[in-house]
N, C-alpha and C positions, 0 to 999 in steps of 0.2 A: 504493500500500500504506500509506503514512504516514497517509492520511486516517482509516483505521479505528482504529489505536491512539490517534490524536489525539482522535477523537470519543469513544471509550471513556473516555479519561482526562478529557475535559471533562465528560462526564456524571457520572463519579464525583466529581470535584472540586466541581462545582456543587451536588451533592446530599448533601454531608456526609462523604465519605470522607476518610481521613487521607492524607497525602502518600505514606507508605510503600506503602499499598495501591494508590494510583494508579500509582506507578512500577513496582511489581511486576506489576500487571495489564498495563501497556503493554509491559513487557519480555517477558512471556510471549506476548502476541499477536504481537509482532515475531518472536520466536524460532520460534513455531509457523508463522509465515508464511514462514520461510526466511531471516530476517535476524537471526542470533544476535548480531551486533556492533552492533546499533542502540543509539544513545545517547539517553537520555531525561533531560530536565531539567524538573522541575516546581516551580513557585511558586504561591502562592495566586492570582496575577493572570495567569498565563500558563503554557503548556506548550510545550516545544521537543522535536522529534524529529529526529535526524540519522542518516543512513546513511553511514558512513565510506567504504564500498567504492564508492559511487556519487557521493559528494560532495554529496548532496542533503540539505536540511533544511527543516523547516516549523515555523511557530509558530502557536499558537492562543491568543488572548486570552480570559481569563475575566473577564466583567464583573459577574456576579452569583453569589451563593452562597446556597443555601437548605438545606433538610433534607428529603430524601425517601429514606429508607433502602431503600424498595422498589425504586427505580431502581438503587441500588447493588447490591442483590441480583440484579436482572435482568441487569446487565452482567456480574457475576461468573459467573452461570449460563451466559450466552452464551459467555464466555471459556472456561469448562470444556468446553462443547460443541465449540467450535472446536479446543481442544487434543486432544480425542478423535476429531477428524475427523468428528463427527456433522453438522457444517455446514461449507460452504466459505467462503472469504473474502468473495465478493460477498453471499452470504446473511447472513453475520455483519454486514456493513456495513448491509444493508437493515434487519435487525432492530434494530440500534443506533439507526438513524434513527427507527424506530417507538417505541422506548423514550424517545428524546429528546423526541419531540413528544407523548407520552402526556399526557393530562389527569390531574390529581391523582386518586388512587384513591378517596379518601373525600370525600363532599360536606361542605359547611360545617356542616350540621346535626349530622353525626356527630362532627365535630371539636369542636363546642361541647359536646356530651354527654360526650365524652372529657375535656374540660377540667373539666367539672363533677365527674366521677368522681375525677379526680386531685386536685382541690382539696379536696373533702370528705374523701376518704380520708386525705390527709396532715394535714388539720386535726384529724381524730379521733385520728390517730397522735400528734400533739403534745399533745393535751389528755387523752387517755385516755377522755374522754366528751364529749358535746356537748349543749347545750340546743337546743330547736327554733329559737330565735333564731339561734344559731350556725350551724346547718345551712342555714337559709334565707338568711342573709346571705352565707355562704361560697359557696353555690350561685350566687346572683346575681352576686357579685363575680367568681367564677371564670369564669362564662360571659360576663359583660359585659366583663371585662378582656381575655379572649382574643378576643372578637368585635371590639373596637376594635383590638387588635393586628393581627388578620387583615386587616381591611378597610383600615386606614391603610397597612399594609405592601403591600397589593395595589395600591392606587391611587396612593399617594404614593411608594412604593418607597424609603422612608427608614426603615431598620430601627430606628435608635435613637429616632427620633420616635415610631414605633408602640409601642415598648416603654415609653417614657415615658408616653404617653397611656393605654396599657392599665393601667399601674401606678397612674397618677393616678386613673382611674375606680375601681379596686379600693379605693384609700384612701378615696375619697369615699363609696362604697357602705358600706364598713365604718364610717365615721364616722356616716353616716345611721342605720345600725343601732344604733350606740352610743347616739345621742340618742333614738331611738324606744323602745328597750327599758328604759333606766334600770335595768338589771339588773346587780347586782354579779358575777354568774356569767358575764357576757358576756366571751368570750375574743377580744378584738380582735387581739391579737398572733398567735394561732394562726390566726385567720381570714385575716389578711394573708399569713402564711407559706404557708398552703395555697393561696390564690387566685393568688399570683404564681408558683407552681411551673410552670404551663404556659408561662410566659414566660422562665424561667431558661434560659440557654444551656448546658445541661449537656453536650451532645455536643461543642460547641465547646471547652469547657474540657478535656474528655477528649482530644480530638484535639490540642489545644495541647501537652499533656503528652506524648502519644505521639510527636508529630512531633519535639519537642525531644529525647526520649530516643533516638530513632532517628537523630539527627544532623542533622536538618533545622533548622539554627539560624537560618534566615531565616523560614521558614513557621511554625515553632513559636512563637516570640515574637510574630509578627504575629497569629496566631490568639489568643494569650493577651491581647494588647492589645484585639482585637476583642471578646473575651468580657468583659474588664474594663469596657470602655465600655458594653456592654449591661447589665452589672450596675449600673453607675453611673446609667444612664438609669432603670432600674427603681427603684433606691434613691431617686433624686431625686423620682420621682413619688410614692412613698410618704411621703417626708420632708415634702413640701409640705403634706400633710394631717395629719401627726402633731402639728403645732403647735396643732390645734384640740381635742385631747383634754383 
């Protein structure tokens, strides 16, 4: 029985859920499976489940964390279905394995287009208007920075390096646009702000605050440090190109 809540908790934690959600979901699964006294202990790097009445406990290590809120939603949906007896425990476990091994829903091309839309929209929001040079530069910087972040993170699996390189490319493309246009209306600062938004760890910062406010004083500050390091990597990438303006 313990394998099912462990797997559900691991999927949630690896894909951006906050600690309180992970613990609540695992408690509900154990309770609906007939183990109301199950004890759950969740950290960013591991999950422990214990059944006091049987003296059994299991631990599952968490080696990587990303962001896929669709998987979080799917686990929550399956948990509700199990609570209403729409599915039994073996079926629940099988469906969790399917969710865990599912490929990303959106292809890379869609993600790049989404990065473009986010970048340009926020750039316009900061400037109130935009010149054609602003739009073109921000589009290229947003797409290029996200593409570098995506592929470096996928192959090297070093998150801070991918964020640094993505931000560095954004700064370089913005710098190139600055020298090509020679336009006093060129909004380099707004272009950079808009283009880096797809890289900003917004959900991680939100989860850090939520974990801390719910009393998870180990995972909350740990998430905050992780988010701060990501912000520093992005800032360093931009700062290295700012000296040439």
